[in-house]
C-alpha positions in Angstrom: -16.0 19.9 62.6 -18.8 17.3 62.1 -19.7 16.7 58.5 -23.1 15.0 58.0 -23.4 12.2 55.4 -25.9 14.2 53.4 -23.6 17.1 53.2 -20.7 14.7 51.8 -23.0 13.3 49.4 -24.2 16.5 48.1 -20.6 17.8 47.8 -19.8 14.6 45.7 -22.7 15.3 43.3 -21.6 19.0 43.1 -18.2 17.7 41.9 -19.6 16.3 38.7 -19.8 19.9 37.3 -16.2 20.6 38.1 -13.1 19.7 36.2 -11.0 17.0 37.9 -8.4 18.0 40.4 -4.8 16.4 40.0 -4.4 14.3 42.9 -1.4 12.6 41.7 0.1 12.7 45.3 -2.6 10.9 47.3 -3.2 12.1 50.7 -4.7 10.0 53.4 -8.5 10.5 54.2 -9.3 11.6 57.7 -11.4 9.0 59.5 -10.9 6.3 56.9 -11.2 2.6 58.1 -8.4 0.2 57.5 -8.5 -0.8 53.9 -8.0 -4.1 52.2 -4.4 -3.9 50.8 -4.3 -2.9 47.3 -7.9 -2.4 46.8 -10.1 0.8 46.5 -13.9 1.4 45.6 -15.5 4.0 43.3 -19.2 4.8 43.0 -21.3 7.3 40.8 -21.8 9.2 44.2 -19.3 9.1 46.9 -20.4 7.8 50.3 -19.2 7.9 53.8 -15.8 9.7 54.2 -15.0 9.0 50.4 -11.7 7.5 51.0 -12.4 4.5 48.8 -11.5 1.9 51.5 -14.9 0.3 51.0 -18.4 0.6 49.3 -19.4 2.4 52.7 -16.7 4.9 52.0 -16.6 4.8 48.0 -14.9 7.6 46.3 -15.8 9.6 43.4 -14.9 8.8 39.9 -13.0 12.0 39.9 -10.8 10.5 42.4 -9.8 7.7 40.2 -6.2 8.8 39.9 -5.7 8.8 43.7 -7.4 5.6 44.0 -4.7 4.0 41.4 -2.0 5.7 43.3 -3.3 4.3 46.7 -3.8 0.7 45.4 -0.2 0.7 44.0 1.4 -1.9 41.5 -0.6 -5.0 41.4 -3.8 -3.4 43.0 -7.4 -3.2 41.9 -9.8 -0.2 41.6 -13.5 -1.5 41.8 -15.9 0.8 39.8 -19.5 0.2 40.9 -21.7 -0.6 37.9 -25.1 -1.4 39.5 -25.6 1.9 41.2 -26.4 4.1 38.3 -24.2 5.6 35.3 -21.3 8.1 35.7 -22.4 11.3 34.1 -19.5 13.3 32.4 -20.6 16.9 31.5 -17.6 18.5 29.7 -15.2 17.1 32.1 -12.8 14.2 32.2 -10.7 12.0 34.4 -7.0 12.7 34.2 -4.6 9.9 35.0 -0.9 10.2 35.6 -0.3 7.3 38.0 0.1 3.5 37.4 1.5 0.3 38.3 4.8 -1.4 37.7 6.0 -3.7 34.9 4.4 -7.1 35.4 2.2 -5.7 38.2 -0.4 -3.3 36.6 -3.2 -1.7 38.4 -6.6 -2.8 37.3 -9.6 -0.7 37.0 -12.7 -2.8 36.7 -16.5 -2.3 36.6 -18.2 -4.6 39.1 -21.6 -5.0 40.9 -21.8 -4.7 44.7 -20.6 -8.3 45.1 -17.5 -7.7 42.9 -18.8 -9.7 39.9 -17.6 -8.1 36.7 -20.2 -5.8 35.2 -19.9 -2.8 32.6 -20.0 0.4 34.3 -21.9 3.1 32.3 -20.2 6.3 31.3 -22.4 8.9 29.7 -21.0 11.9 28.0 -22.3 15.1 26.2 -22.2 13.9 22.4 -25.5 14.4 20.5 -27.7 11.6 21.2 -28.3 9.1 18.4 -29.9 5.7 17.8 -28.5 3.0 15.6 -30.7 3.0 12.4 -32.4 -0.4 11.7 -31.3 0.0 8.0 -27.5 -0.8 7.8 -27.3 1.5 4.8 -28.9 4.5 6.4 -26.5 7.5 6.8 -26.3 9.8 9.8 -25.0 13.5 9.2 -22.9 14.3 12.3 -21.4 17.5 10.9 -23.1 19.8 13.3 -23.1 17.6 16.3 -21.8 18.2 19.8 -18.5 16.1 19.5 -18.6 14.9 23.2 -15.8 15.1 25.8 -12.9 12.8 26.6 -13.5 10.2 29.4 -10.1 9.0 30.5 -7.1 11.3 29.6 -3.7 9.4 30.2 -0.7 11.8 30.9 3.0 10.9 31.6 3.0 8.3 34.4 -0.1 6.5 33.3 1.6 3.2 32.6 0.9 -0.5 33.4 -2.9 0.0 33.7 -5.7 -2.3 32.8 -9.2 -1.2 32.2 -12.0 -3.7 32.2 -15.8 -3.8 32.0 -16.8 -0.1 30.9 -19.5 1.0 28.6 -19.0 4.5 27.0 -21.8 6.3 25.7 -22.2 9.6 23.9 -18.3 10.5 24.5 -15.7 12.0 22.3 -12.5 9.8 23.2 -13.1 7.1 25.4 -9.4 6.8 25.8 -7.0 9.7 25.1 -3.2 9.2 25.6 -0.9 12.2 25.6 2.6 11.1 27.1 5.5 10.6 24.7 5.4 7.0 25.4 2.7 5.0 27.5 3.7 1.4 28.4 1.5 -1.7 29.0 -2.0 -0.3 28.5 -4.6 -2.9 28.5 -8.4 -2.3 27.6 -10.6 -5.4 27.7 -14.2 -6.3 28.0 -15.5 -2.9 27.1 -18.1 -1.4 24.9 -18.8 2.0 23.3 -22.0 3.6 21.6 -22.0 6.6 19.7 -18.4 8.1 20.0 -16.0 10.2 18.0 -13.0 7.6 18.7 -12.6 4.8 21.1 -8.8 4.7 21.5 -6.8 7.8 20.5 -3.4 9.4 21.1 -1.9 12.6 20.0 0.5 13.1 17.1 4.0 11.8 17.7 3.1 10.1 20.9 3.4 6.3 21.2 2.2 3.3 23.2 4.1 0.1 23.8 2.8 -3.5 24.8 -0.7 -2.4 24.4 -3.6 -4.9 24.4 -7.0 -4.1 23.3 -9.4 -7.2 23.6 -13.2 -8.1 23.7 -14.4 -4.7 22.7 -17.5 -3.6 20.6 -17.9 0.0 19.3 -21.0 0.9 17.5 -21.3 4.3 16.1 -18.2 6.5 15.5 -17.4 9.2 13.2 -13.6 9.3 13.2 -10.9 6.5 13.7 -12.2 4.0 16.2 -8.7 2.8 17.1 -5.6 4.8 16.2 -1.9 3.5 16.4 0.5 6.1 15.7 4.0 7.5 16.7 6.5 4.8 17.2 3.9 2.6 18.8 4.8 -1.3 18.7 4.1 -4.6 20.2 0.3 -3.8 20.0 -2.2 -6.6 20.1 -5.9 -6.1 19.0 -8.2 -8.9 19.5 -11.9 -9.9 19.3 -13.0 -6.5 18.5 -16.2 -5.4 16.4 -16.1 -1.9 15.0 -19.3 -0.5 13.5 -19.3 3.1 12.4 -22.9 2.7 11.5 -22.4 5.3 8.6 -21.8 8.3 10.9 -20.9 10.8 8.1 -19.7 14.3 7.9 -16.6 14.4 10.1 -13.9 14.0 7.4 -14.5 10.1 7.4 -14.3 7.3 9.9 -11.7 4.3 9.9 -12.0 1.1 11.8 -8.3 0.7 12.8 -5.7 3.2 11.3 -1.9 2.9 11.8 0.2 5.8 10.7 3.6 7.6 11.4 6.0 4.8 12.2 3.9 2.5 14.2 5.1 -1.1 13.7 4.9 -4.8 15.0 1.2 -4.7 15.2 -1.0 -7.9 15.4 -4.8 -8.0 15.0 -6.7 -11.1 15.4 -10.6 -11.5 14.7 -11.1 -7.8 14.5 -14.1 -6.6 12.4 -14.5 -3.1 10.9 -17.7 -2.0 8.9 -19.8 0.6 7.6 -17.4 3.5 7.4 -18.9 6.2 5.3 -17.8 9.5 3.7 -19.9 11.4 1.1 -17.1 14.1 0.6 -19.4 16.7 1.8 -22.3 15.0 0.0 -20.7 15.5 -3.2 -21.6 12.5 -5.5 -18.6 13.5 -7.8 -16.0 13.7 -5.4 -14.0 10.9 -3.9 -15.7 9.1 -1.0 -13.0 7.9 1.5 -13.4 5.8 4.8 -11.8 2.4 5.0 -12.0 -0.5 7.5 -8.4 -1.0 8.1 -5.6 1.4 7.0 -1.8 1.7 7.4 0.5 4.5 5.9 4.0 4.7 4.5 6.3 4.3 7.6 4.2 1.6 9.1 5.8 -2.0 9.0 5.2 -5.6 10.4 1.6 -5.4 10.5 -0.2 -8.9 10.8 -4.1 -9.5 10.6 -5.5 -13.0 11.2 -9.2 -13.7 10.4 -10.2 -10.1 10.3 -13.3 -9.0 8.5 -14.0 -5.5 6.8 -17.5 -4.7 5.1 -19.6 -2.0 3.8 -17.1 0.8 3.8 -17.2 3.5 1.0 -13.6 3.3 0.0 -11.4 0.3 0.8 -11.9 -2.7 3.2 -8.2 -2.8 3.7 -6.0 0.2 2.5 -2.5 -0.4 3.2 0.7 1.6 2.4 2.8 -0.1 5.1 5.6 -2.3 4.5 5.6 -6.0 5.3 1.7 -6.3 5.7 0.4 -9.8 6.0 -3.5 -10.7 6.1 -4.2 -14.4 6.9 -7.9 -15.9 6.2 -9.3 -12.3 6.4 -12.5 -11.2 4.6 -13.5 -8.1 2.6 -17.2 -7.9 1.5 -19.1 -5.0 -0.1 -16.5 -2.5 0.1 -15.9 -0.2 -3.0 -12.4 -1.6 -3.2 -12.1 -4.8 -1.1 -8.3 -4.7 -0.9 -6.1 -1.7 -1.9 -2.5 -2.1 -1.4 0.3 0.6 -2.1 3.4 -1.0 -0.2 6.5 -2.7 -1.3 5.5 -6.0 0.4 2.0 -7.3 1.1 0.6 -10.8 1.5 -2.8 -12.0 1.4 -3.0 -15.7 2.6 -6.2 -17.6 2.1 -8.2 -14.4 2.2 -11.9 -13.8 0.7 -12.7 -11.0 -1.5 -16.5 -11.0 -2.1 -18.9 -8.7 -4.0 -17.4 -5.2 -3.9 -20.0 -2.4 -4.0 -19.8 1.3 -5.1 -22.1 3.5 -3.0 -21.1 6.8 -4.5 -18.3 9.2 -5.6 -15.7 8.6 -8.2 -13.8 5.4 -8.9 -14.9 1.9 -9.9 -15.6 -1.0 -7.7 -12.7 -3.6 -7.6 -11.7 -6.7 -5.8 -7.9 -5.9 -5.6 -6.1 -2.5 -6.4 -2.5 -1.7 -6.4 -0.8 1.5 -6.8 2.7 1.6 -8.2 5.6 4.2 -8.4 4.9 7.8 -9.4 7.3 7.6 -12.2 8.6 5.2 -14.7 11.7 4.8 -12.8 10.2 4.2 -9.4 9.3 0.7 -8.2 5.6 -0.1 -7.2 3.8 -2.4 -4.8 4.4 -6.0 -4.6 1.4 -8.1 -3.7 1.1 -11.9 -3.1 -2.5 -13.3 -3.2 -2.1 -16.9 -2.2 -5.2 -19.2 -2.1 -8.5 -17.9 -0.9 -11.5 -16.9 -3.0 -12.4 -14.0 -5.1 -16.0 -14.0 -6.0 -18.5 -11.5 -7.8 -20.9 -11.6 -10.9 -21.2 -7.9 -11.4 -20.0 -6.8 -14.8 -18.9 -3.6 -13.3 -16.2 -5.2 -11.1 -12.7 -5.1 -12.0 -10.8 -8.0 -10.3 -7.1 -7.0 -10.5 -6.3 -3.3 -11.2 -2.8 -1.6 -11.2 -2.3 2.1 -11.4 1.0 3.9 -11.8 4.3 2.2 -12.5 6.1 -1.1 -11.9 3.8 -3.1 -9.6 3.6 -6.8 -9.4 0.6 -9.0 -8.7 1.5 -12.6 -7.8 -1.7 -14.5 -8.2 -1.1 -17.9 -6.6 -4.2 -20.0 -7.0 -7.1 -18.2 -5.5 -10.4 -19.3 -6.6 -11.7 -16.7 -9.0 -15.3 -16.0 -10.1 -16.0 -13.1 -12.2 -18.5 -11.8 -14.8 -17.0 -12.9 -18.3 -17.7 -9.4 -19.3 -15.7 -7.6 -16.7 -12.0 -7.1 -16.6 -10.0 -9.8 -15.0 -6.9 -7.5 -15.1 -6.7 -3.9 -15.9 -3.7 -1.4 -16.0 -4.5 2.2 -15.5 -2.3 5.4 -16.1 1.1 4.0 -16.4 3.1 0.9 -17.4 5.6 -1.6 -16.0 3.0 -3.6 -13.9 2.9 -7.2 -14.3 0.2 -10.1 -13.4 1.8 -13.5 -12.5 -0.3 -16.4 -12.2 0.7 -19.6 -10.5 -0.5 -22.2 -8.0 -1.0 -21.9 -4.4 0.7 -25.3 -3.8 3.7 -24.5 -6.2 6.9 -25.0 -4.4 9.3 -25.4 -7.0 11.7 -22.6 -7.4 12.4 -20.8 -10.7 15.6 -21.7 -12.5 17.8 -18.9 -13.7 18.9 -19.4 -17.3 20.8 -16.4 -18.0 24.6 -16.2 -18.2 26.7 -16.0 -15.0 30.0 -14.8 -16.7 29.7 -11.4 -18.6 32.2 -8.8 -20.0 31.7 -5.1 -19.9 33.7 -2.2 -21.4 35.0 -0.2 -18.4 34.2 3.1 -20.1 30.6 2.3 -21.1 27.3 1.6 -19.3 26.5 -2.0 -19.0 23.1 -4.1 -19.2 22.4 -7.8 -18.8 19.2 -9.3 -19.7 18.2 -11.6 -16.8 16.1 -14.8 -17.8 14.3 -17.7 -16.0 12.4 -20.7 -16.9 9.1 -19.2 -15.8 7.7 -15.6 -15.4 9.4 -13.9 -12.5 10.4 -10.5 -11.2 13.9 -9.5 -10.4 15.9 -8.0 -7.4 19.4 -7.6 -6.1 19.9 -10.1 -3.4 23.6 -9.2 -2.3 27.0 -9.6 -3.4 30.3 -7.8 -2.6 29.7 -5.2 -5.4 25.8 -4.9 -4.9 25.8 -1.3 -4.5 27.2 -0.7 -8.1 24.2 -2.4 -9.8 20.6 -1.8 -10.0 17.6 -3.6 -11.5 15.2 -2.0 -13.8 12.1 -0.7 -11.9 9.9 -2.1 -14.8 8.5 -5.4 -13.5 7.9 -6.8 -16.8 11.7 -6.4 -17.5 14.6 -8.3 -16.3 17.6 -5.9 -16.8 20.6 -5.8 -14.5 22.4 -2.4 -15.0 25.9 -1.1 -14.0 27.2 2.3 -15.0 30.5 2.8 -16.6 33.2 2.0 -14.2 36.8 2.5 -15.6 39.6 0.9 -13.5 37.4 -1.9 -12.3 38.8 -5.4 -13.2 35.5 -7.3 -12.1 32.5 -7.0 -10.2 30.2 -9.7 -8.5 26.5 -9.4 -7.9 23.7 -11.8 -6.6 20.3 -11.5 -8.3 17.1 -12.9 -7.0 14.1 -14.2 -9.2 10.7 -14.5 -7.6 7.8 -16.3 -9.0 4.0 -16.0 -8.8 3.9 -18.1 -5.7 6.8 -16.3 -4.0 9.3 -19.0 -4.6 12.8 -17.7 -5.1 16.1 -18.5 -6.6 19.5 -16.7 -6.6 22.3 -16.5 -9.0 25.7 -15.0 -8.5 27.0 -13.1 -11.7 30.6 -11.9 -12.5 31.1 -9.0 -14.7 34.6 -8.8 -16.0 36.4 -5.8 -17.7 36.8 -6.4 -21.4 37.2 -4.6 -24.9 34.1 -6.4 -26.2 31.0 -6.1 -23.9 28.4 -8.8 -23.8 25.5 -7.8 -26.2 22.6 -6.9 -24.3 19.9 -8.2 -26.6 19.6 -9.6 -30.1 16.9 -11.2 -32.1 17.5 -13.1 -35.4 13.9 -13.6 -36.1 14.8 -17.3 -37.0 11.6 -18.8 -35.8 8.0 -19.8 -36.9 6.0 -17.0 -38.5 4.0 -15.2 -36.0 3.0 -11.6 -34.9 6.0 -10.0 -33.2 3.6 -9.3 -30.1 3.2 -12.9 -29.5 7.1 -13.2 -28.6 7.7 -12.8 -25.0 10.7 -10.5 -25.5 8.7 -7.9 -27.2 6.0 -5.7 -25.9 3.2 -4.1 -27.8 3.0 -0.5 -26.4 -0.3 0.8 -26.0 0.7 3.7 -23.8 0.2 7.1 -25.2 -0.6 7.1 -29.0 -2.6 3.8 -29.1 -2.3 3.4 -32.9 -1.9 0.2 -34.6 -2.7 -3.4 -33.8 -0.3 -6.0 -32.6 -0.6 -8.0 -35.8 0.7 -5.0 -37.9 4.3 -6.2 -37.3 5.3 -9.9 -37.8 8.0 -12.2 -38.3 7.7 -13.7 -42.0 10.3 -16.3 -43.5 12.6 -15.6 -40.6 12.7 -11.8 -41.0 10.6 -8.9 -39.8 7.9 -7.5 -41.9 5.1 -4.9 -41.7 1.9 -6.3 -42.8 -1.8 -5.8 -42.4 -1.6 -2.2 -42.1 -5.0 -1.1 -40.9 -3.5 1.9 -39.0 -0.2 3.5 -38.7 2.1 3.6 -35.7 2.0 0.0 -34.3 5.0 0.3 -31.6 6.9 -2.6 -30.2 9.5 -2.3 -27.5 12.4 -4.8 -27.1 13.9 -5.5 -23.6 14.6 -2.3 -22.0 18.5 -1.7 -21.4 17.7 0.8 -18.5 19.8 3.7 -20.0 18.7 6.7 -21.9 22.0 6.5 -23.8 21.5 3.5 -26.1 21.4 2.3 -29.7 19.4 0.1 -31.8 20.6 -1.6 -35.0 19.3 -4.0 -37.6 20.5 -5.5 -40.9 18.5 -4.6 -44.0 16.6 -7.4 -45.3 15.1 -5.5 -48.3 14.7 -2.0 -49.3 11.1 -0.7 -49.5 10.0 1.9 -52.1 8.4 4.1 -49.6 8.4 4.8 -46.0 7.4 1.8 -43.8 9.2 1.4 -40.4 11.6 3.1 -38.0 14.2 1.8 -35.8 13.4 3.6 -32.6 15.4 4.8 -29.5 13.8 6.5 -26.4 10.6 5.0 -27.4 7.7 6.1 -25.2 5.0 5.2 -27.4 4.0 5.4 -31.2 3.8 9.1 -30.9 7.2 9.9 -28.9 10.4 8.6 -30.1 13.6 9.1 -32.0 13.7 7.0 -35.2 15.7 6.1 -38.1 14.1 5.1 -41.4 15.5 3.7 -44.5 13.8 3.3 -48.0 14.7 3.6 -51.8 17.0 6.4 -52.2 17.0 7.8 -48.6 18.1 7.2 -45.0 16.5 9.6 -42.6 16.5 10.5 -38.9 13.3 11.7 -37.3 12.1 13.1 -33.9 8.4 12.4 -33.2 6.7 14.4 -30.5 2.9 14.2 -29.8 2.4 12.4 -33.3 4.3 15.2 -35.2 7.5 14.3 -37.1 10.3 16.5 -37.5 13.2 15.4 -39.8 16.6 16.0 -38.2 18.6 14.8 -41.0 19.0 12.7 -44.0 21.1 11.3 -46.9 20.1 10.4 -50.4 22.0 7.2 -50.5 20.0 3.9 -50.8 21.1 1.1 -48.5 21.5 -2.4 -49.8 20.5 -5.6 -48.4 23.0 -6.8 -45.9 23.8 -3.2 -44.7 23.7 -2.7 -41.0 21.8 0.4 -40.1 22.5 1.8 -36.4 20.9 4.6 -34.5 22.5 5.9 -31.4 21.3 8.4 -28.9 23.6 10.1 -26.4 22.8 13.1 -24.4 20.9 15.8 -26.6 22.5 14.1 -29.8 21.3 11.3 -32.3 23.6 9.9 -34.8 22.8 7.3 -37.6 25.7 4.8 -38.9 25.8 2.4 -41.7 28.1 -0.3 -41.5 29.8 1.4 -38.7 30.3 4.8 -40.5 28.3 7.9 -39.6 26.0 8.9 -42.2 23.7 11.4 -40.2 24.6 13.6 -37.3 25.3 13.9 -34.5 21.9 15.9 -34.8 20.7 18.0 -31.9 17.2 16.7 -30.5 14.4 18.9 -29.2 14.4 16.6 -26.2 11.7 14.2 -26.7 11.4 11.7 -24.1 15.0 12.5 -23.1 15.0 10.2 -20.2 13.3 7.1 -22.0 15.2 4.0 -22.0 13.2 1.8 -24.3 14.3 0.9 -27.9 12.3 -0.9 -30.4 10.5 -0.6 -33.9 7.5 1.3 -35.2 5.3 0.7 -38.1 5.2 3.9 -40.3 3.1 3.2 -43.3 2.5 0.8 -46.2 3.0 -2.9 -45.7 6.3 -4.6 -46.6 7.7 -8.1 -46.3 11.4 -8.9 -45.3 12.1 -5.5 -43.9 14.8 -6.2 -41.3 16.9 -8.9 -39.8 19.3 -9.4 -37.0 17.9 -6.9 -34.6 20.2 -5.6 -31.7 20.0 -3.0 -28.9 21.9 -2.0 -25.8 23.3 0.7 -23.8 26.1 3.3 -24.8 
């Protein structure tokens, strides 16, 4: 039967309104002419016999999967770009064929002479024009989302897409197979899309390259990397959401699930915007770059993020490194949650709050969710931090037990703004050092210790400069742990009867990331090494000025640091403007612990407490001595309850000792029990800190020879 050229063209145009047919098993085209090996041709309207063997017999875009199969590994499918756009009306091209490892099939937009030229693909997404004002917001909540363009299924591997321009589509690329391999997208553009590169939950792609791409206007994640995707390279990419708002926020590049080993070079993400349903009191999300817990080994080089309503970089992943990156004008320029993050020679410039809750910040870390949980570890080495807004906080830690290692960045901030701020938690530490410092810390704590086998053991770690501590190894490493509090340096070992000795290697890390290791041997013995003691035998000063002691502001917030001071080599309570100034000595890490001190003088009225399970000035177990009385108290929420007392006045030189073990508290004088064991209501039952609390009137020479440790 003779088929006219006109009828064939009309049939091709009609196919634009039909779903693509799966032509994974390519069949020869009757009457096709001999084709150049491994080459096929596609046009907006098919021509000739539609076999794709030449421009005269060009195939339809809906036959792309068949063309890929016909070219075979190492072949090329030319997509004509100068013959008009490719119009996708609620349909997509399904692909399940590809090349071989090292021999991909290339699908490339070209002109008639085969010179590279972007082939335009137009979808059904609601029309939109980029506003002239970069702060202008477009509400896309009720838009037509747009359709997929290239839907990749199992078998679509070893493919290279080049020179395409996607306009008004939902997903330019949508991957659906359990694992796709060697997908390359390069020299492409997109305008007004939902997403550019997407794949389904729990699907992965390996050895992916996206390069030389510009996306303007997107309402969700422009490029998503999820599943167990790895060996992914993003390079020379610009992603501008252009404040398309209302679709549960956009993100430039998002990593989630267990994606890992990802490199980004010269990728820019900007103007991701979320108004939380236009609620000025809600949390406005939308980040430039993001990673989630489970992601690891992410490197960004010379990337930039600007104008986003939440973070420029929001990383919860592990082992994230940013090198010479820039963050400008985001609510939070850098937001880190993970256990190991490095910013090397990066720039943080002029954060800007556009709306919603939360202050503007240069750097933010979120710590552990509880006092015994470790938080983020962030190294900021070199680079620039610059802003003059009084509302900008420079370094902010929230939660528990994070560390900022601030190694020599150039910092400019308003003198009335917060250089460092700790929110809703404790145990966070800010270490300042030099970017060129290469000298490792020197560990000065003892290497040979004695522990009683039937008692918990704790050892205070020390170095010649401010550091954080971790366990680096050793044959008995599993028997030890380091206190989560980043301000502390406590090595802990639970009671272990029948163990003659144990060995552990600890590691100290300073502000610049320099490290030193020390091997420690703990031997079983009848007299354990004392955890912490203080004779106060030094120059007169406020107790809070001494590195071992921490003025506790969490909770009650009563008192001032100068309320408790060293006077004449003993501890005094003085300058009592308020009641309840609390100080913690180094934390032994065990809830069952003791605190003791020698009586230096006996006050006439209440004045101070030796405290166990010390959360703050309002929550503790405390022993008090004064003229004619020794008392045991429990304090909860600022309310005292007396658990027991004796009407015997101590004398100078007596040793008063408070022990807490399980639900019981005991007071001893010179080793003999005088109060208890008394049952506690449970105040701060898991607390591991000990210390002292001012209680009332000022008094000199109150205690001497302080000591604390685990039971």
